[in-house]
N, C-alpha and C positions, 0 to 999 in steps of 0.2 A: 473575519478568524480569524484565517492562519498567522496572523498580524499578532494576532493578543495568544498564543502557539505562541511565540517568541520573546514575549514580552517580560522584564522585570518577576512582574508577580505571581507568571505560569510558571518560570521557570523557578521562585523561591517555590511551588508549589508541588515543584516536580519534587525540588533538595530534601523537602522535608517530606518525601514518597521514601527518596533513599536512607537511614539516619547510613549505613556502612560506608557510608565514601567518602575519602578522605576530603579537608576541606582544602582549595588551593592557597598555597599561604602568596600573600600580598607583595606584591615588590612598589617602592617608591616611587617615583619615577626616574630619577638619578640610578635606579638603581637598573632600570629599565633601558636609559639613552645610551650609560658606560657597558651596556650588553651589545646592545648593538655598533655600536661603534666600533669594536672590538672584533665585534664577529663580519663584521662587513669587513672588518681592515684583511684577518684574514683569509675573505675569499676572497680580497681581490691579492693578497700575494700570494696567494695559495694557484692563486687559478689562470698567473703571473709564472710563474717554477712549471706549472707543470703544463701548462705553453710552446715555453722557454723547449722543458726536457720534453720534453711530447716528437716538437720535427727534431731535435738533438737524434732518439735516439729512434728515431722512424729514419732518417738516414741513415745512420749507420746499420739498419737492417736490414734496408733498401741494398747499398752497396755491399751488402757478406751475401744474399739470398738472390742465387741466382736469376730465378722468375724475376721478384721485383725488380732488380737489378736488368731488364731485357725488358721489360712494361716501361718503366722508371722514362731507360734511351726513349723507345721509341715518342711516351708521351715527351721529351725533351723532344724531337728529332717535331711533332705536331707545334710543338713552339718556337721552331726554328733558332731553340739553338743546344744544342746536342753538345755545340764546339766544347761545353764546360763538361758533362760524363766523360768524353773521352779527352780530352783535359787530364780529370783524372787520373780516372786509368792506366792513360800513356805514365807519367810518371810515379805509381802504384810498380806497375812494371819494368823505367825505369834504375826505379831503387833494385831491384833484382838484381839487376848487373855483378859482373862480376867484377870483366876482361878490363883491363884501362883502354882496350884500342876499345870495346863496345862503348864503353863510356862512353867516351867522344863522341863517336858517330849518334850514340839514342837521342847524346846532350842537342848538338847539330840541329839532325831531324826534329825536337820538340819544339827547341829553337823556329826553324821554318815556316812550322805547321801549324804553331799555337801562339806565340810570343811574337814576333817578327810585324811590325807594322803595317805589313801590306802581305800577312800570311793569311791564304784559305780559306784557314779555319782560325781566326787571331778571336783569343778572349776578352775578357774587360776585362785587362787589370791597370793600372798605371806608369806613366815614365819611366818615375824610380825604379822601380821593381824591374823592370825590361833594360833598363841600365847597369844593374848589378845580375845581370842574368847574360842580359852581351859580356860581362866580364867574367864572369865566373867559363865560360868558353874559354877563355882559352886554359884553363885545366880543370876541366866541373869535377864534382863533385858530389856525391848520392843526394848528397842536401842543395844541390844548388839549385832547384824547384821549388821549394817550402813552402817561401811567402804567395811566390803567385799556385801554389795548389791552397792551399790554408783558406789562397781569400778566395779562392774557386767556390772549393768547399762552402768557406760562410753564403757566398753567393745564391747558393742549391740549396741551403738549410732556409735558410728565410724566404727565399723567391718561388723556386721551384717548387720546394720540395712542399711545402703549405698544400699549391692549387691543385696536386701528385691526390696526395691524401686525401680533396674533394674531389675526385673525376673519377670519372664514368670505371676508368680502364684499374685505376686500382678499389672500388667499390668491390667489381665482377672479380677480381683476379682473389679480392680477400673472402668471398663468399664461393668460391672456386673450393679455396683452401679448405675451409670449414665443414664443406660437404663434404671431401673428398679420408677426410682424419674422419667422417662417419660412419662411413661406410665399409 
């Protein structure tokens, strides 16, 4: 009997009982296909765009907020890739350097710690960038690490940040910040 409730005959009888109900506009098959293709394309584009900007925005926020930065740093330590965030932070601090003497020794320190092939916390940059930085150490300026810093930022944005955003550490920190807001 339940099958009869949803048969065409029963639906028409039900429709006749409700005279004020608007009739749906009948679409042609071609119209439906065009709409579905457009909707599918829009969804794919918006999901790619939102995913890409989502991680970008999240990494920017992570690096600006002290609590999230500390959590991200400890997450990277657990994955044995904390040299990326430490290099990025060292470059940010390097940019604040004002005196030329400090500029020289800080640049050499960053090179020895992160760039040099035998560095204790070597970052993943190609040989061309290493050579460029080594040449810039003769007379360092505030932008001598820019290319390497950008490369490390992109690595964190594409690789580490998405994993962190799905980690228990981030989700619990996010929950705590929401509950503190309500208190």
